[in-house]
C-alpha positions in Angstrom: -0.5 -12.1 -10.0 -0.3 -8.3 -10.1 -1.6 -8.1 -13.7 -4.5 -10.4 -12.7 -5.3 -8.2 -9.6 -5.1 -5.1 -11.8 -7.5 -6.6 -14.3 -9.9 -7.6 -11.6 -9.9 -4.2 -10.0 -10.3 -2.5 -13.4 -13.3 -4.7 -14.2 -14.8 -3.9 -10.8 -14.2 -0.2 -11.4 -16.0 -0.4 -14.8 -18.9 -2.1 -13.1 -19.1 0.5 -10.4 -19.0 3.3 -12.9 -21.8 1.7 -14.9 -24.1 2.2 -12.0 -23.7 6.0 -12.2 -23.0 6.3 -8.5 -20.9 9.2 -7.2 -17.3 8.8 -6.2 -17.0 6.7 -3.0 -14.2 5.2 -1.0 -14.8 1.9 -2.9 -14.2 3.6 -6.3 -11.1 5.5 -5.1 -9.6 2.3 -3.7 -10.1 0.5 -7.0 -8.5 3.3 -9.0 -5.5 3.3 -6.6 -5.1 -0.5 -6.8 -5.2 -0.5 -10.6 -2.5 2.2 -10.7 -0.3 0.6 -8.2 -0.5 -2.9 -9.6 0.1 -1.8 -13.1 3.2 0.1 -12.1 4.4 -2.8 -10.0 4.0 -5.2 -13.0 6.0 -2.7 -15.1 8.7 -2.8 -12.4 9.0 -6.5 -12.6 9.4 -6.4 -16.4 12.0 -3.6 -16.0 13.8 -5.7 -13.4 14.4 -8.5 -15.8 16.6 -6.2 -17.9 18.2 -3.9 -15.2 18.7 -5.9 -12.0 22.0 -7.7 -11.5 20.7 -11.1 -10.4 24.2 -12.2 -9.2 25.7 -8.9 -8.1 22.4 -7.9 -6.4 22.5 -4.3 -7.5 22.0 -2.0 -10.5 25.7 -1.4 -11.3 25.3 -2.6 -14.9 22.2 -0.6 -15.6 22.1 2.7 -17.6 21.3 5.8 -15.6 17.8 6.3 -17.2 17.0 2.6 -16.7 18.2 2.9 -13.1 16.0 5.9 -12.4 13.0 4.2 -14.0 13.7 1.2 -11.7 13.5 3.3 -8.6 10.4 5.2 -9.7 8.5 2.0 -10.7 9.5 0.3 -7.4 8.8 3.2 -5.0 5.6 4.7 -6.5 3.5 1.5 -5.9 4.7 1.4 -2.3 3.5 5.0 -1.8 0.2 4.4 -3.6 -0.5 1.3 -1.4 0.2 3.6 1.6 -2.6 5.9 0.3 -4.8 2.8 0.0 -4.2 1.9 3.6 -4.8 5.5 4.8 -8.1 5.4 2.9 -9.1 2.3 4.7 -8.0 3.9 8.0 -10.2 6.9 7.1 -13.1 4.7 6.5 -12.8 3.1 9.9 -12.3 6.5 11.5 -15.4 7.9 9.9 -17.5 5.0 11.1 -16.2 5.4 14.6 -16.6 9.2 14.8 -20.1 9.2 13.3 -21.2 6.5 15.7 -19.7 8.5 18.5 -21.6 11.7 17.5 -18.2 13.3 16.8 -18.4 13.7 13.0 -17.0 17.3 13.3 -13.7 15.9 14.6 -13.5 13.6 11.6 -14.3 16.4 9.1 -12.3 19.2 10.7 -9.3 17.3 11.9 -8.8 13.7 10.7 -9.6 14.3 7.0 -7.4 17.5 6.7 -4.5 15.8 8.5 -4.7 12.8 6.1 -4.6 15.1 3.1 -1.6 17.0 4.4 0.3 13.8 5.3 -0.4 12.2 1.9 0.6 15.3 0.0 3.8 15.8 2.1 4.7 12.1 1.5 4.5 12.4 -2.2 6.4 15.6 -2.3 9.1 14.0 -0.2 9.2 11.0 -2.5 9.6 13.3 -5.6 12.5 15.0 -3.7 14.2 11.6 -3.2 13.8 10.9 -6.9 15.5 14.2 -7.7 18.4 13.2 -5.5 18.6 9.8 -7.3 18.8 11.7 -10.6 21.5 14.1 -9.4 23.5 13.7 -6.2 22.8 10.0 -5.8 23.1 9.2 -9.5 25.7 6.5 -8.7 23.6 4.7 -6.1 23.1 1.1 -7.2 21.4 -0.8 -4.3 17.8 -1.7 -4.1 16.8 0.3 -1.0 18.3 3.6 0.1 18.4 4.0 3.9 16.8 7.4 3.8 13.9 6.0 1.7 13.7 2.9 4.0 13.4 5.0 7.1 10.9 7.4 5.5 8.6 4.5 4.3 9.0 2.6 7.6 7.8 5.6 9.7 4.8 6.1 7.4 3.9 2.4 7.4 4.3 1.9 11.2 2.3 5.0 12.1 -0.4 4.1 9.6 -0.5 0.5 10.9 -1.0 1.7 14.5 -3.9 4.1 13.5 -5.5 1.4 11.3 -5.4 -1.1 14.1 -6.8 1.4 16.6 -9.6 2.6 14.4 -10.3 -1.0 13.1 -10.9 -2.1 16.7 -13.1 0.9 17.3 -15.1 0.1 14.1 -15.5 -3.5 15.2 -17.0 -2.4 18.5 -19.5 -0.2 16.6 -20.4 -3.1 14.4 -21.2 -5.1 17.5 -24.0 -2.7 18.2 -25.5 -2.6 14.7 -29.0 -4.1 14.7 -28.5 -6.5 11.9 -28.9 -10.3 11.6 -26.4 -12.0 13.9 -24.8 -14.2 11.2 -24.3 -11.2 8.9 -22.8 -9.2 11.7 -20.4 -12.1 12.6 -19.3 -12.3 8.9 -18.6 -8.5 8.7 -16.7 -8.6 12.0 -14.6 -11.5 10.8 -13.8 -9.6 7.5 -12.9 -6.4 9.4 -10.6 -8.4 11.8 -8.9 -10.4 9.0 -8.3 -7.3 6.8 -7.1 -5.1 9.6 -4.8 -7.7 11.0 -3.3 -8.6 7.6 -2.7 -5.0 6.6 -1.2 -4.1 10.0 1.1 -7.1 9.9 2.2 -6.5 6.3 3.0 -2.8 6.9 5.1 -3.5 10.0 6.7 -6.4 8.2 7.6 -4.3 5.2 9.0 -1.6 7.4 11.3 -4.1 9.2 12.5 -5.6 5.9 13.2 -2.3 4.2 15.3 -1.1 7.2 17.1 -4.4 7.5 18.2 -4.6 3.9 18.9 -1.0 3.2 22.2 0.0 1.5 23.3 -3.6 0.7 23.4 -5.9 -2.4 20.5 -8.3 -2.7 21.5 -11.1 -5.2 18.6 -13.2 -6.5 20.7 -16.2 -7.7 19.1 -19.1 -5.8 15.7 -20.6 -5.4 15.7 -19.5 -1.7 16.3 -15.9 -2.7 13.5 -16.1 -5.3 11.2 -17.6 -2.6 12.1 -14.7 -0.2 11.4 -12.1 -2.9 8.1 -13.8 -3.7 7.1 -13.7 0.0 8.1 -10.1 0.3 5.9 -9.0 -2.6 3.2 -11.6 -2.4 2.6 -11.8 1.3 3.6 -8.3 2.4 2.2 -6.3 -0.5 -0.3 -8.1 -2.7 -2.2 -10.2 -0.2 -3.4 -7.2 1.9 -4.5 -5.4 -1.3 -6.5 -8.5 -2.4 -8.2 -8.5 1.0 -9.1 -4.8 0.6 -10.7 -5.5 -2.8 -12.6 -8.4 -1.3 -13.9 -6.4 1.6 -14.9 -3.4 -0.6 -16.6 -5.5 -3.2 -19.9 -4.3 -1.9 -19.1 -1.6 0.7 -19.4 2.1 -0.5 
């Protein structure tokens, strides 16, 4: 599923570049999705060789393979965070421009987003350095420090996305376009915003709940739960983002 999503996003990106248009939110999102889904697919391939399906940890993996496991698992999570902040910025821009407050967006919202994203990636690299040195013997899927870090990012972004999504929907209500088209766009905004918000909060709760403990995947039920975690809480919202931005700039 991730490989298919990556291929679709890549084809869309090629089509968009063929138009010769400048870089837009639409193009940036497609690049990020291609990157994240490719790395996630690599993570699944790596898991087949490194993850202890019965022990529920990485105790049998070599140090380098263990490090690669954590990088390939955590990088997509952070890239998807950037995708969601980009969507939040899109809604924020729509709201502030419609409210004649574009300067607030340009002088405050955009710089804050850049600082937060940069700091998040720097912090993540710092965690990887700890995994390579002080935490070299760590074998569980989710480290509590990482779980809390990602949970705070996701919950805060979900709150902002929901708030700006509602504001953007109110502005779309006032756009003088054909009623049926407006209803369709409002429905798309509502579905995408709700799905992303729910998935981010859901992932935050799951990460904190299962931090620092073994997670064996030795039954059909465990496989089902893992599929729901990655499919419903990670991939589905991204597919909705691609669908919504199939035509939007």
